[in-house]
C-alpha positions as CSV (number, residue, x, y, z in Angstrom):
1,M,21.8,-55.4,-68.8
2,N,24.9,-53.7,-70.3
3,H,27.9,-52.5,-68.3
4,R,26.9,-48.8,-68.5
5,A,23.5,-49.6,-66.9
6,I,25.0,-51.5,-64.1
7,T,27.5,-48.7,-63.4
8,F,24.6,-46.2,-63.3
9,L,22.6,-48.3,-60.9
10,A,25.6,-48.7,-58.6
11,A,26.3,-45.0,-58.6
12,S,22.7,-44.3,-57.8
13,F,22.6,-46.7,-54.9
14,S,25.8,-45.2,-53.5
15,A,24.3,-41.8,-53.7
16,I,21.2,-42.9,-51.9
17,M,23.3,-44.5,-49.1
18,L,25.4,-41.4,-48.7
19,A,22.3,-39.3,-48.5
20,G,20.9,-41.6,-45.8
21,I,24.1,-41.5,-43.8
22,F,24.3,-37.7,-44.0
23,A,20.7,-37.3,-42.9
24,G,21.2,-39.7,-40.0
25,A,24.3,-37.8,-39.0
26,M,22.4,-34.5,-39.1
27,A,19.6,-36.0,-37.0
28,L,21.9,-37.3,-34.2
29,P,22.8,-33.9,-32.7
30,A,19.1,-32.9,-32.8
31,A,18.1,-36.1,-31.1
32,A,20.9,-35.6,-28.5
33,Q,19.8,-32.1,-27.9
34,E,16.2,-33.2,-27.4
35,A,17.3,-35.9,-25.0
36,S,19.4,-33.3,-23.1
37,M,16.4,-30.9,-22.9
38,S,14.3,-33.8,-21.7
39,D,16.9,-34.7,-19.0
40,M,17.0,-31.0,-17.9
41,S,13.2,-31.0,-17.6
42,K,13.4,-34.1,-15.4
43,H,16.4,-32.8,-13.4
44,P,16.1,-29.0,-13.1
45,A,19.0,-26.8,-12.1
46,R,19.7,-27.1,-8.4
47,I,21.5,-25.4,-5.5
48,V,23.1,-27.8,-2.9
49,V,24.1,-26.3,0.5
50,T,25.2,-27.6,3.9
51,G,23.8,-26.0,7.1
52,E,25.4,-26.2,10.5
53,G,23.5,-26.0,13.8
54,K,24.8,-26.1,17.3
55,A,22.9,-26.1,20.6
56,T,24.4,-26.2,24.1
57,A,22.9,-27.2,27.5
58,A,24.1,-27.8,31.0
59,P,24.5,-31.5,31.8
60,D,22.2,-33.2,34.3
61,T,24.0,-36.5,34.8
62,A,27.6,-37.5,35.6
63,I,29.2,-40.9,34.7
64,L,32.1,-42.0,36.9
65,D,34.5,-44.9,36.2
66,L,35.9,-46.2,39.5
67,T,38.3,-49.1,40.0
68,V,39.5,-51.0,43.1
69,L,42.9,-52.7,42.7
70,R,44.4,-55.0,45.3
71,D,47.6,-57.0,45.3
72,A,48.4,-60.1,47.4
73,K,50.6,-63.2,47.4
74,T,47.8,-65.4,46.2
75,A,44.8,-64.8,43.9
76,R,42.4,-65.8,46.7
77,E,43.9,-63.2,49.1
78,A,43.8,-60.5,46.4
79,L,40.2,-61.3,45.5
80,T,39.1,-61.3,49.1
81,A,40.7,-57.9,49.7
82,N,39.2,-56.5,46.6
83,N,35.7,-57.8,47.4
84,D,35.8,-56.2,50.9
85,A,36.7,-52.8,49.5
86,M,34.2,-52.9,46.6
87,S,31.4,-54.0,48.9
88,K,32.0,-51.0,51.1
89,V,32.0,-48.7,48.0
90,L,28.7,-50.2,46.7
91,D,27.0,-49.9,50.1
92,A,28.1,-46.2,50.4
93,M,26.8,-45.5,46.9
94,K,23.4,-46.9,47.7
95,K,23.2,-45.0,51.1
96,S,24.0,-41.8,49.3
97,G,21.0,-42.2,47.1
98,I,22.5,-43.9,44.0
99,A,19.9,-46.4,42.6
100,D,20.8,-49.9,41.7
101,R,20.1,-49.2,38.0
102,D,22.8,-46.6,38.1
103,L,25.5,-49.0,39.4
104,Q,27.2,-51.4,36.9
105,T,30.2,-53.6,37.2
106,G,32.4,-53.1,34.2
107,S,35.0,-55.9,34.6
108,I,36.8,-58.1,37.1
109,V,40.4,-58.9,36.1
110,I,42.7,-61.4,38.0
111,Q,46.3,-61.2,36.8
112,P,49.6,-62.9,38.0
113,Q,52.5,-60.6,38.8
114,Y,55.8,-61.8,37.3
115,V,59.5,-61.1,37.9
116,Y,61.5,-61.7,34.8
117,P,65.1,-63.0,34.5
118,N,68.0,-60.5,34.6
119,E,71.6,-60.4,35.5
120,K,70.9,-59.6,39.1
121,N,68.3,-62.1,40.1
122,G,69.8,-65.1,38.3
123,L,66.4,-66.5,37.3
124,K,66.2,-68.7,34.2
125,A,62.5,-68.3,33.7
126,P,59.8,-65.8,34.7
127,S,58.5,-66.4,38.2
128,I,55.1,-65.4,39.7
129,T,55.5,-63.2,42.8
130,G,51.9,-62.5,43.5
131,Y,48.5,-61.6,42.0
132,S,46.5,-58.5,41.4
133,V,42.7,-58.2,41.2
134,S,40.9,-55.2,39.7
135,N,37.2,-54.5,39.8
136,S,35.8,-51.6,37.8
137,L,32.5,-49.9,38.6
138,T,30.5,-47.4,36.4
139,V,28.4,-45.0,38.5
140,R,25.7,-42.7,37.1
141,V,25.1,-39.7,39.3
142,R,21.9,-37.9,38.5
143,D,22.3,-35.2,41.2
144,L,25.4,-33.3,40.2
145,S,25.7,-31.7,43.6
146,K,26.7,-35.1,44.9
147,V,29.5,-35.8,42.4
148,G,32.3,-34.4,44.6
149,D,31.1,-36.3,47.7
150,V,30.8,-39.6,45.7
151,L,34.4,-39.3,44.4
152,D,35.8,-38.4,47.8
153,Q,33.9,-41.2,49.6
154,S,34.9,-43.8,47.0
155,V,38.6,-43.1,47.4
156,T,38.2,-43.1,51.2
157,L,36.6,-46.6,51.0
158,G,39.1,-48.2,48.7
159,V,38.9,-46.9,45.1
160,N,42.5,-46.4,44.1
161,Q,42.2,-46.2,40.3
162,G,39.9,-44.3,38.1
163,G,39.0,-43.2,34.6
164,N,37.0,-40.4,33.1
165,L,34.3,-38.4,34.8
166,T,31.9,-37.4,32.0
167,F,29.0,-35.1,32.1
168,I,26.0,-35.9,29.9
169,N,22.4,-35.0,29.3
170,D,20.2,-38.0,30.1
171,D,17.6,-37.1,27.4
172,P,19.1,-34.8,24.8
173,A,16.3,-35.0,22.3
174,A,15.0,-31.5,22.7
175,I,18.6,-30.1,22.5
176,I,19.3,-32.0,19.3
177,N,16.0,-30.8,17.8
178,E,17.1,-27.2,18.5
179,A,20.4,-27.9,16.7
180,R,18.5,-29.3,13.8
181,R,16.3,-26.2,13.5
182,R,19.4,-24.0,13.5
183,A,21.1,-26.1,10.9
184,V,18.1,-25.9,8.5
185,A,17.8,-22.1,9.1
186,D,21.5,-21.8,8.3
187,A,21.1,-23.9,5.1
188,I,18.2,-21.8,3.9
189,N,20.1,-18.6,4.5
190,K,23.1,-19.8,2.5
191,A,20.8,-21.0,-0.4
192,K,19.1,-17.6,-0.5
193,T,22.4,-15.8,-0.6
194,L,23.6,-17.9,-3.4
195,A,20.4,-17.6,-5.4
196,D,20.3,-13.8,-4.9
197,S,23.9,-13.5,-6.0
198,A,23.3,-15.5,-9.1
199,G,20.1,-13.6,-10.0
200,V,17.9,-16.7,-9.8
201,G,15.0,-17.7,-7.6
202,L,15.0,-20.3,-4.9
203,G,12.5,-23.1,-5.5
204,R,11.2,-26.0,-3.5
205,V,13.3,-28.4,-1.4
206,I,14.2,-31.5,-3.5
207,E,16.2,-33.4,-1.0
208,I,17.4,-33.1,2.7
209,S,19.7,-35.3,4.8
210,E,21.3,-35.0,8.2
211,E,24.7,-35.6,9.7
212,S,24.7,-35.6,13.5
213,H,27.7,-35.7,15.8
214,P,28.2,-37.0,19.4
215,P,27.9,-34.3,22.0
216,M,31.1,-32.5,22.8
217,P,31.6,-31.7,26.5
218,I,32.9,-28.2,26.8
219,A,34.2,-29.0,30.3
220,R,35.4,-32.4,31.4
221,A,36.9,-33.7,34.6
222,Q,39.3,-36.5,35.0
223,F,41.1,-38.2,37.9
224,K,43.6,-41.1,37.9
225,A,45.4,-43.2,40.6
226,L,43.9,-41.4,43.6
227,A,45.8,-43.0,46.4
228,A,44.8,-40.4,48.9
229,A,42.1,-37.8,48.8
230,P,41.6,-34.6,50.8
231,Q,38.9,-34.6,53.5
232,D,36.8,-32.1,51.6
233,S,34.7,-33.0,48.5
234,V,36.6,-33.2,45.2
235,P,36.0,-30.0,43.2
236,V,34.4,-30.6,39.8
237,A,33.0,-28.4,37.1
238,A,30.2,-29.6,34.9
239,G,30.3,-26.9,32.2
240,E,28.1,-27.4,29.1
241,N,27.6,-30.0,26.4
242,S,27.5,-28.9,22.8
243,Y,25.4,-30.8,20.2
244,N,26.2,-30.3,16.5
245,V,24.0,-31.2,13.5
246,N,24.8,-30.7,9.8
247,V,22.0,-30.9,7.2
248,N,22.5,-31.1,3.4
249,I,19.6,-29.5,1.5
250,T,19.1,-29.5,-2.3
251,F,16.9,-26.7,-3.6
252,E,15.4,-26.3,-7.1
253,I,16.4,-23.1,-9.0
254,K,13.6,-21.0,-10.4
255,Q,14.7,-19.5,-13.7
């Protein structure tokens, strides 16, 4: 084979290769477009909205945190004094109609009390001067008309520290379901508004999820370090509890 023939064959092969590459390059956008159309058919256009729902209800139960604190020279003396006071409190609770299941000891803490060195006392190291004992009690009051009396009687019998008084709903399922219904209705209304504004139709629901939040008390009572209480019942206001639910809903768009 002469040199001219070899050159001709090489040129022909190069032309064929270039034609193949060009054809492949032209085919890639078409294939990509087909893949994109296929993806769109699998994943149609969507509208994603968040609906908010809120429902309120008057509470039916109160939770009280009560603490008896006693100080003495020895841990034994402090514990005995604390036991006497807390026993009276528990007896009074039961006599007022509080069930055993609604009384729960939270913690019993025994701590030494120290005096620390300073220029005036001349001490070289911390010194124990006595002991304190605290006993905390959580009380669930299901008759809200008794809350004030329970507080007043507790302080009279020896409770001298306290925490939060919280009003709850013992079984909030129905209230939360109402909040859910309102959240879904809000989401549907938002989706319809968006679809109408965009000139498209609202299709089926593709996905729905929920975000719930703990109840928020609209009214909350609190008392601390009640060393002395008036003879009348402690005034309290139960107010309402607010339950909030958010739902995320994805709708298909009808073209």
